[in-house]
Every structure is written in C-alpha cells, then in structure tokens.
C-alpha positions in Angstrom: 158.6 31.5 93.4 159.5 34.6 95.4 155.9 35.9 95.2 154.6 32.5 96.4 157.1 32.4 99.3 156.3 36.0 100.2 152.7 35.0 100.4 153.5 32.2 102.9 154.2 29.2 100.7 157.3 27.0 100.3 158.1 25.6 96.8 158.4 21.8 97.2 158.5 20.9 93.5 158.8 22.6 90.1 158.5 21.4 86.6 159.0 23.4 83.4 156.9 22.4 80.4 158.8 21.6 77.2 158.3 23.3 73.9 155.9 20.6 72.6 153.6 21.1 75.6 153.7 24.9 75.1 152.7 24.5 71.4 149.9 22.1 72.4 148.6 24.6 74.8 148.6 27.5 72.3 147.1 25.5 69.5 144.4 24.2 71.9 143.6 27.8 73.0 143.4 29.0 69.4 141.5 26.0 68.1 138.9 26.0 70.9 138.1 29.6 70.4 138.0 29.2 66.6 135.7 26.2 66.8 133.4 28.1 69.2 133.3 31.0 66.8 132.4 28.8 63.9 129.6 27.1 65.9 128.3 30.5 67.1 128.6 33.0 64.3 127.7 36.6 64.8 126.0 38.9 65.0 126.7 40.0 68.5 129.8 41.0 70.4 131.0 37.4 71.2 130.3 35.9 67.8 132.0 38.8 66.0 134.9 39.2 68.3 135.9 35.6 68.8 137.4 34.9 65.4 139.4 38.1 65.5 140.6 37.3 69.0 141.7 33.8 67.9 143.6 35.2 64.9 145.1 38.0 66.9 146.3 35.6 69.6 147.7 33.2 67.0 149.6 36.0 65.2 151.0 37.3 68.5 152.2 33.8 69.4 153.6 32.8 66.0 155.1 36.2 65.2 155.9 37.4 68.7 156.4 35.4 71.8 156.8 31.9 70.4 159.9 30.2 71.8 160.2 33.0 74.4 157.6 32.2 77.0 156.7 28.9 78.6 155.1 27.3 81.6 156.3 26.3 85.0 154.2 24.3 87.4 155.0 24.7 91.1 153.8 22.5 93.9 153.4 24.8 96.9 152.9 24.1 100.6 151.7 26.6 103.2 154.5 27.4 105.7 152.2 28.1 108.6 
C-alpha cells in the first residue's frame, strides 16, 4: 500500500484472499500450463519447457511457499 500511495493513489478498500482461493489460483496455474503442454507436445522450446515449468512451479508451491504467501486485492483511487 505504501508503494501505491507513494505513486499517487489512496487505498479505499482491501481484501485478502483466503487459503482456498490461493489454492484454486495455484492449481489453475499449474493445470492450465500442464494441459497446454499435453496439447502441444515438443519438440521446440515451449513444448519441451512447459511441462518442466509446471512441475517446477508445483513443487516450489507445495514444498516451499505454500501457506506462506497469499493475495491481497486493493481498490485504489488517484489522489490528484
């Protein structure tokens, strides 16, 4: 919020997403990339890298930052 206010915005509302919303976001991210990779198999940089990126992201989330990070949504209004 400090960065937004320093940039000329006032915070008029904030909402923190709950754990279920955070999990929905992560599984959607992982699943979307995995589905794309299965529909567009390699060779090529995207087809080869996408499955690994999805697995790496999943592992970082499940074994690393799960239950640590979250989302906040801010409604901002210009102050000028």
